[in-house]
C-alpha positions in Angstrom: 0.0 0.0 0.0 2.8 2.4 1.0 4.8 1.7 -2.1 1.8 2.0 -4.4 1.0 5.4 -2.8 4.5 6.6 -3.1 4.8 5.5 -6.8 1.6 7.4 -7.7 2.1 10.4 -5.4 3.5 12.7 -8.2 0.4 12.1 -10.2 -2.2 12.9 -7.5 -2.6 9.3 -6.5 -3.4 6.1 -8.4 -6.4 5.8 -10.7 -9.5 4.4 -9.0 -9.5 1.5 -11.5 -5.9 0.6 -10.7 -6.7 0.7 -7.0 -9.7 -1.5 -7.4 -7.8 -4.1 -9.4 -4.7 -4.0 -7.1 -6.4 -3.8 -3.7 -10.0 -4.9 -4.3 -11.5 -1.7 -2.8 -12.7 1.6 -4.2 -10.3 4.5 -4.3 -11.9 6.4 -1.5 -11.6 3.3 0.8 -8.0 2.9 -0.1 -7.2 6.5 0.8 -9.2 6.2 4.1 -7.1 3.1 4.9 -3.9 4.7 3.8 -4.6 7.7 6.1 -5.1 5.3 9.1 -1.7 3.7 8.2 0.0 7.0 8.0 -1.5 8.2 11.3 -0.8 4.9 13.1 2.7 5.7 14.3 4.0 2.5 12.8 7.8 3.0 12.6 8.0 1.3 9.2 6.1 4.2 7.7 8.7 6.7 8.9 11.4 4.4 7.5 9.7 4.0 4.1 8.7 7.6 3.5 10.2 11.0 4.1 8.3 13.6 6.2 7.4 15.6 3.1 6.0 12.5 1.4 4.0 11.6 4.5 2.5 15.2 4.6 1.7 15.1 0.8 0.1 11.7 1.2 -2.0 12.8 4.1 -3.3 15.7 2.1 -4.0 13.5 -0.9 -5.9 11.0 1.3 -8.0 13.8 2.8 -8.8 15.2 -0.7 -9.6 11.8 -2.3 -11.7 10.5 0.6 -13.6 13.8 0.9 -14.3 13.8 -2.8 -16.2 10.5 -2.2 -18.4 12.2 0.4 -18.8 15.4 -1.6 -17.3 17.6 1.2 -15.3 20.6 0.2 -11.6 20.0 0.9 -11.2 23.2 2.9 -13.6 22.0 5.6 
């Protein structure tokens, strides 16, 4: 999950179709789960990603999961 997210980070995240095929869940669920992993405090996350990558992925997760719920990203 982390490697997939890192690979697609420069492009705003992986396409929903690719997420569904790879992980078997819709894109919004993937991003909600990824957000939980990023916020878990798991030391392997800090080893796998830089602080700027973690921050960018958190923002991406928020944006992509809010898009599913039709909530403006600034709220």
